[in-house]
Every structure is written in structure tokens, then in C-alpha cells.
VOPAGU-2260 file (C-alpha; in pm, 1 decimal, decimal comma):
REM VOPAGU-2260
SITE   aa  ch    i         X         Y         Z
SITE  MET   A    0   -1252,3   -1069,1     -74,9
SITE  GLU   A    1   -1119,1    -920,4     250,5
SITE  ASN   A    2    -932,2   -1243,5     332,1
SITE  ASN   A    3    -785,6   -1251,7     -19,2
SITE  ASN   A    4    -659,6    -896,4      24,1
SITE  LEU   A    5    -504,4    -981,8     361,0
SITE  GLU   A    6    -324,8   -1285,3     217,6
SITE  PHE   A    7    -199,0   -1075,4     -73,2
SITE  LEU   A    8     -58,1    -816,5     169,1
SITE  LYS   A    9     115,1   -1087,6     372,8
SITE  LYS   A   10     275,6   -1239,9      63,1
SITE  ASN   A   11     383,3    -896,9     -58,9
SITE  LEU   A   12     551,9    -813,6     272,0
SITE  LYS   A   13     731,7   -1148,3     268,4
SITE  PHE   A   14     847,0   -1090,1     -90,6
SITE  LEU   A   15     977,8    -745,6       6,9
SITE  GLY   A   16    1193,6    -896,7     280,5
SITE  PHE   A   17     980,8    -820,1     587,3
SITE  GLY   A   18     912,5   -1186,3     657,8
SITE  THR   A   19     604,0   -1296,7     851,7
SITE  SER   A   20     666,7   -1111,7    1180,4
SITE  LEU   A   21     426,9    -831,8    1081,3
SITE  ASN   A   22     132,7   -1061,8    1004,5
SITE  ALA   A   23     -37,0   -1025,5    1343,8
SITE  ALA   A   24      -9,9    -645,9    1340,9
SITE  LEU   A   25    -131,8    -640,3     980,9
SITE  GLU   A   26    -439,3    -849,8    1065,4
SITE  ALA   A   27    -523,5    -624,4    1359,4
SITE  LYS   A   28    -491,6    -304,4    1154,7
SITE  VAL   A   29    -695,5    -437,2     861,2
SITE  SER   A   30    -973,1    -545,1    1098,1
SITE  GLU   A   31   -1006,3    -183,5    1221,1
SITE  ARG   A   32   -1103,1     -80,1     866,2
SITE  GLN   A   33    -947,7     265,3     889,7
SITE  GLU   A   34    -871,2     462,8     573,4
SITE  PHE   A   35    -498,5     468,0     652,5
SITE  PHE   A   36    -275,3     281,1     893,8
SITE  LYS   A   37      95,2     237,2     971,7
SITE  ILE   A   38     310,7     -48,7    1093,5
SITE  GLY   A   39     663,5      -1,6    1223,6
SITE  VAL   A   40     952,9    -248,0    1235,6
SITE  SER   A   41    1329,0    -228,6    1288,5
SITE  ALA   A   42    1620,7    -432,5    1155,9
SITE  ASP   A   43    1995,1    -450,0    1214,2
SITE  PHE   A   44    2251,3    -508,4     938,9
SITE  ASN   A   45    2620,4    -588,8     961,2
SITE  SER   A   46    2827,6    -303,3     823,0
SITE  ARG   A   47    3188,8    -210,3     772,1
SITE  GLN   A   48    3306,9     116,9     922,7
SITE  LYS   A   49    3552,2     349,2     749,6
SITE  ASP   A   50    3833,6     222,2     972,9
SITE  GLY   A   51    3763,0    -134,3     858,7
SITE  SER   A   52    3602,6    -247,2    1184,6
SITE  GLN   A   53    3280,1    -444,4    1198,6
SITE  GLY   A   54    2973,2    -246,3    1299,6
SITE  ARG   A   55    2594,5    -257,2    1296,0
SITE  ASP   A   56    2349,1     -35,8    1113,2
SITE  LYS   A   57    2003,1      10,2    1259,5
SITE  VAL   A   58    1718,3      66,2    1015,6
SITE  ASN   A   59    1364,6     169,5    1105,8
SITE  TYR   A   60    1083,5     101,5     860,5
SITE  GLU   A   61     744,9     273,6     873,7
SITE  LEU   A   62     505,6      94,5     638,3
SITE  ASN   A   63     214,3     310,6     524,4
SITE  PHE   A   64    -104,3     144,0     401,4
SITE  SER   A   65    -402,2     301,8     228,4
SITE  ARG   A   66    -753,1     178,7     151,0
SITE  SER   A   67    -851,8     180,3    -214,2
SITE  SER   A   68   -1191,8     258,5    -360,8
SITE  LYS   A   69   -1287,4    -106,5    -318,2
SITE  PRO   A   70   -1447,5    -178,1      21,2
SITE  TYR   A   71   -1182,4    -281,3     273,9
SITE  HIS   A   72    -917,5    -336,2       7,2
SITE  TYR   A   73    -576,1    -215,2     125,7
SITE  PHE   A   74    -239,4    -171,2     -40,9
SITE  LEU   A   75     112,7     -77,5      68,1
SITE  ASP   A   76     145,5     284,9     -37,0
SITE  SER   A   77     495,4     377,2      84,0
SITE  VAL   A   78     771,2     291,8     330,6
SITE  LYS   A   79     966,6     552,9     524,2
SITE  VAL   A   80    1314,6     419,2     593,9
SITE  THR   A   81    1549,3     572,7     852,6
SITE  LEU   A   82    1915,5     470,4     879,3
SITE  ASN   A   83    2086,2     507,5    1218,9
SITE  ASP   A   84    1844,1     788,0    1314,7
SITE  GLN   A   85    2041,2    1014,0    1079,6
SITE  ILE   A   86    1913,3     984,6     725,0
SITE  GLN   A   87    1573,6     890,4     591,5
SITE  ASN   A   88    1380,6     856,1     269,2
SITE  THR   A   89    1028,0     751,8     176,5
SITE  PHE   A   90     997,8     498,1    -104,6
SITE  SER   A   91     673,3     473,9    -301,1
SITE  TYR   A   92     527,7     127,8    -360,4
SITE  GLY   A   93     269,0     -37,4    -578,9
SITE  LYS   A   94     421,8      19,5    -924,0
SITE  GLY   A   95     514,9    -346,0    -975,1
SITE  ASN   A   96     892,4    -342,7    -926,5
SITE  ASP   A   97     936,9    -210,6    -573,0
SITE  VAL   A   98    1261,1    -199,1    -376,9
SITE  THR   A   99    1294,2    -459,2    -102,1
SITE  ALA   A  100    1373,9    -380,8     260,9
SITE  LYS   A  101    1740,8    -467,3     203,4
SITE  GLU   A  102    1758,0    -269,4    -121,6
SITE  ALA   A  103    1613,6      36,4      54,6
SITE  TYR   A  104    1885,3       4,3     319,8
SITE  ASN   A  105    2152,9     -32,6      52,8
SITE  LEU   A  106    2026,1     276,7    -128,4
SITE  LEU   A  107    2037,5     479,9     193,4
SITE  ARG   A  108    2396,2     377,3     259,0
SITE  GLY   A  109    2488,5     502,4     -88,7
SITE  ALA   A  110    2491,6     183,1    -293,2
SITE  SER   A  111    2343,9     136,5    -641,2
SITE  ILE   A  112    2082,5    -126,0    -731,1
SITE  HIS   A  113    1983,1    -276,4   -1065,4
SITE  LYS   A  114    1618,2    -261,9   -1173,8
SITE  LYS   A  115    1403,0    -335,7   -1476,2
SITE  ALA   A  116    1157,4     -50,6   -1499,9
SITE  ILE   A  117     934,4     163,7   -1713,9
SITE  LEU   A  118    1105,2     498,9   -1720,2
SITE  ASN   A  119    1029,5     844,6   -1843,0
SITE  ARG   A  120    1359,7    1022,6   -1896,5
SITE  GLN   A  121    1189,0    1360,6   -1884,1
SITE  MET   A  122    1069,6    1294,1   -1526,9
SITE  ASP   A  123    1395,8    1345,5   -1339,4
SITE  ASN   A  124    1249,1    1306,8    -992,3
SITE  LYS   A  125    1032,7    1000,1   -1033,8
SITE  LEU   A  126    1116,0     638,1   -1101,5
SITE  LEU   A  127     825,5     466,7   -1274,2
SITE  THR   A  128     808,8      89,7   -1241,6
SITE  SER   A  129     566,6    -167,4   -1376,3
SITE  GLY   A  130     547,2    -522,4   -1500,9
SITE  GLU   A  131     292,2    -430,2   -1766,4
SITE  VAL   A  132     477,1    -378,0   -2094,5
SITE  GLY   A  133     151,5    -301,9   -2271,6
SITE  GLN   A  134      97,6       8,6   -2061,1
SITE  VAL   A  135     378,8     190,4   -2239,1
SITE  LYS   A  136     220,9     425,7   -2490,6
SITE  GLU   A  137     391,8     523,6   -2813,2
SITE  GLY   A  138     519,2     880,0   -2800,3
SITE  SER   A  139     488,7     901,4   -2421,2
SITE  GLY   A  140     865,1     899,9   -2371,2
SITE  GLU   A  141     833,2     586,0   -2159,3
SITE  LYS   A  142    1012,0     257,9   -2229,1
SITE  ILE   A  143    1126,6     -48,5   -2040,2
SITE  GLU   A  144    1495,6     -51,1   -1960,6
SITE  SER   A  145    1727,3    -229,6   -1723,1
SITE  ILE   A  146    1906,3      43,3   -1531,0
SITE  TRP   A  147    2114,4     117,0   -1223,5
SITE  ILE   A  148    1975,9     362,8    -971,3
SITE  LYS   A  149    2116,3     530,6    -661,1
SITE  LEU   A  150    1995,4     810,0    -439,4
SITE  ASP   A  151    2111,1    1163,4    -510,0
SITE  PHE   A  152    2168,4    1298,9    -160,1
SITE  GLU   A  153    2211,5    1651,6    -292,7
SITE  LYS   A  154    1878,2    1671,8    -473,6
SITE  LEU   A  155    1524,3    1644,1    -337,2
SITE  ASN   A  156    1208,1    1585,6    -535,9
SITE  GLU   A  157     873,5    1758,2    -493,2
SITE  GLN   A  158     776,9    1520,0    -213,0
SITE  GLY   A  159    1090,9    1603,2     -13,9
SITE  ASN   A  160    1258,3    1270,0     -84,6
SITE  PHE   A  161    1593,0    1210,5    -249,1
SITE  SER   A  162    1589,7    1202,5    -626,8
SITE  TYR   A  163    1738,5     913,3    -818,7
SITE  LYS   A  164    2056,2     912,0   -1017,9
SITE  LYS   A  165    1980,6     682,6   -1310,4
SITE  PHE   A  166    2238,9     505,8   -1524,3
SITE  TYR   A  167    2090,9     372,9   -1846,6
SITE  PRO   A  168    2247,1      99,4   -2064,9
SITE  ASP   A  169    2395,7     363,8   -2294,5
SITE  TYR   A  170    2582,9     507,2   -1994,8
SITE  GLY   A  171    2839,4     237,2   -2064,1
SITE  PHE   A  172    2837,7       5,2   -1760,5
SITE  ASN   A  173    2733,3    -359,3   -1789,1
SITE  LEU   A  174    2793,3    -567,1   -1476,1
SITE  GLU   A  175    2833,5    -918,2   -1616,3
SITE  PRO   A  176    3098,7    -849,7   -1883,4
SITE  GLU   A  177    3279,6    -606,7   -1651,0
SITE  LEU   A  178    3286,7    -864,4   -1370,9
SITE  SER   A  179    3404,6   -1133,9   -1614,5
SITE  ARG   A  180    3726,9    -941,0   -1670,5
SITE  PHE   A  181    3850,9   -1036,3   -1323,3
SITE  PRO   A  182    3989,6   -1369,6   -1189,3
SITE  ILE   A  183    3694,3   -1458,5    -964,9
SITE  LYS   A  184    3635,7   -1827,6    -886,1
SITE  GLU   A  185    3258,5   -1794,4    -851,4
SITE  LEU   A  186    3230,6   -1695,1   -1217,2
SITE  VAL   A  187    3327,9   -2046,1   -1331,6
SITE  ASN   A  188    3018,6   -2216,1   -1187,2
SITE  ALA   A  189    2692,8   -2103,0   -1351,4
SITE  GLN   A  190    2487,9   -2113,2   -1029,0
SITE  GLU   A  191    2750,4   -1930,1    -822,2
SITE  ARG   A  192    2794,2   -1677,7   -1102,2
SITE  GLU   A  193    2420,7   -1604,9   -1108,0
SITE  MET   A  194    2409,1   -1567,9    -728,4
SITE  LEU   A  195    2705,7   -1328,6    -728,6
SITE  ILE   A  196    2562,8   -1110,1   -1004,8
SITE  SER   A  197    2217,6   -1109,1    -843,1
SITE  SER   A  198    2355,2   -1009,0    -503,1
SITE  LEU   A  199    2566,5    -728,3    -647,1
SITE  GLY   A  200    2264,2    -608,9    -843,9
SITE  ARG   A  201    2072,7    -568,6    -518,6
SITE  GLY   A  202    2341,8    -333,6    -390,9
SITE  ASN   A  203    2505,5    -580,0    -153,5
SITE  THR   A  204    2872,1    -590,4     -61,4
SITE  GLN   A  205    2942,4    -949,4    -163,2
SITE  MET   A  206    3219,3   -1186,5     -59,2
SITE  ALA   A  207    3399,8   -1372,5    -336,2
SITE  THR   A  208    3719,9   -1569,4    -392,0
SITE  LEU   A  209    3999,2   -1481,9    -630,7
SITE  GLU   A  210    4170,6   -1753,5    -834,5
SITE  THR   A  211    4468,3   -1711,3    -599,4
SITE  GLY   A  212    4247,1   -1836,7    -315,6
SITE  HIS   A  213    4223,5   -1499,8    -141,3
SITE  SER   A  214    3880,8   -1392,6     -10,7
SITE  VAL   A  215    3768,8   -1045,1    -109,8
SITE  MET   A  216    3465,3    -821,2     -77,3
SITE  ILE   A  217    3314,3    -671,8    -392,0
SITE  GLU   A  218    3098,7    -365,7    -451,2
SITE  VAL   A  219    2960,6    -228,6    -776,5
SITE  ASP   A  220    3011,1     137,4    -867,3
SITE  PRO   A  221    2809,1     196,6   -1187,7
SITE  GLU   A  222    2843,2     574,3   -1163,3
SITE  ASN   A  223    3220,8     544,8   -1201,0
SITE  LYS   A  224    3191,0     236,7   -1424,7
SITE  LYS   A  225    3397,9       8,2   -1206,2
SITE  ILE   A  226    3406,9    -290,8    -974,6
SITE  GLN   A  227    3560,6    -211,1    -634,9
SITE  PHE   A  228    3749,8    -479,8    -442,4
SITE  TYR   A  229    3830,9    -481,4     -69,2
SITE  ASP   A  230    4027,8    -716,1     154,0
SITE  MET   A  231    3862,1    -868,5     460,5
SITE  ASP   A  232    3962,1    -563,4     667,3
SITE  PHE   A  233    3772,7    -356,4     411,5
SITE  LYS   A  234    4081,6    -187,6     271,4
SITE  LYS   A  235    4068,7    -114,6    -101,3
SITE  LEU   A  236    4246,4    -360,8    -328,8
SITE  ASP   A  237    4375,6    -316,8    -682,4
SITE  VAL   A  238    4279,2    -640,1    -856,9
SITE  LEU   A  239    4411,7    -671,0   -1210,8
SITE  PRO   A  240    4188,6    -812,1   -1486,7
SITE  SER   A  241    4263,4   -1160,7   -1617,3
SITE  LEU   A  242    4520,6   -1141,4   -1895,3
SITE  SER   A  243    4324,7   -1382,0   -2118,0
SITE  GLN   A  244    4013,8   -1166,1   -2086,8
SITE  GLU   A  245    4201,0    -849,0   -2170,5
SITE  LEU   A  246    4365,6   -1003,2   -2475,5
SITE  GLY   A  247    4023,7   -1111,4   -2601,2
SITE  ARG   A  248    3871,7    -764,1   -2584,1
């Protein structure tokens, strides 16, 4: 049972984007059989500065594990993420639809990510996530929705972490049809289209090619219901929608 738990933890960390580099530390900590333990790791990400220059963001992750009521059965409880030693937030895990290491970084830099989740609209400070549709009880105010979330840096929850801004489907932003309005080459090929939409949904700044042949960078801004384009120097671009798409609306 202990070995099964260890293998599950390793697979979970790999799925969340931490790779296999933490496996040795994880094995050592689990073998100590403490009630709680932590593992730290750092990562660097390419970033664009406000002046358009290329830079690097440093992110520190502190992974917090807890032991459940089962003997020597551990789970990832939360991850404290610190960006450039300036801003940090602790993300809760174990609800079934957790943010990845890259998504946590994107959230801290102000981006929005797209998630399928069980949500309770009355609970402003807590994002509930789960893969178990049957757990939603009638009259509980909870339902499964596909939403955009971003951190609200002006509002803290009871745990001292940033609250979420949540943009539901009825907010009026739908990535795929909005993206389809623009002359983007990657939208023609089904596989490239899926990869582009998936990457943008994870909060990434994604490179794409216009039908004119020009390379651009794209970011999604659900809060303002728009797609933002940049040139390769990261200066904002005004890209007009395709005429044929606009006429068909």
C-alpha cells in the first residue's frame, strides 16, 4: 500500500509539471513517516518585460504534504508559489482539477486560466474543483461549469491568499469563437488549432502566425472579453478580424 501511495504521488507531481526531479526527495520524506513534510523546488521561465526586452522570472515552489487517516498514506495538500521573491500565493490541492506548476506561475503574473470545476457561486473566496459529477447535490448551489479564473490581487480570502476572479460562461467570453474571428494560420489545421486553444487556456502567451505571414504573440483577456496581440518585441498590435468572419456574424 505504501509503495502504491508513493507511485501515485510521483505520477501526480509529473502530471502537475514538476517532472521526476523530486522523486528522490519524495521517497526520503515518505520513508520518515512524519505527519507533515515539505519539498522545495525552483524554476525559471522566459518572460517579456514592459520595455519589450527578454527576461527571466524565477519561481519558488514549496510543496506541502500531509498524512491522511490511513497509515502512511500521504497526499499533496498545498503548494506555496513565490514569483521573483516579490509576490506569493498558496494553492490548495487534492480537489481533482488542480492548477499545474506553469498555471500557478501564469496566475501569479496576472494571466487567466480556463478550468472545468464544481463551483459554488455563493463562496466568493474558494474555488471548488472535482471530477466527480455525482457529488453535486441538488439545491446546494454547486454545479459544474467551464470558467476562466484569475487572481484578485486586491482581495484576500480567510486563509490570507488571493481570491479568485471568476468569469462564468454567461459573462460573455468564449475563446474558440472569439479567436476564430481573426486571420490566424494555426486555426486552419485541427491539431494546431487545438494546441493553440489549449495553450491559451493554460494562461500562456502563445506564438502564432497571421495569414500575412507575420509572427505574433497572443494573450487571452477574458475579463475585458478580448484577444490581445503583440509583435515579437512585445508591443501591442491592433489585428482586425477577418472580413468573412465578421460578415457571417
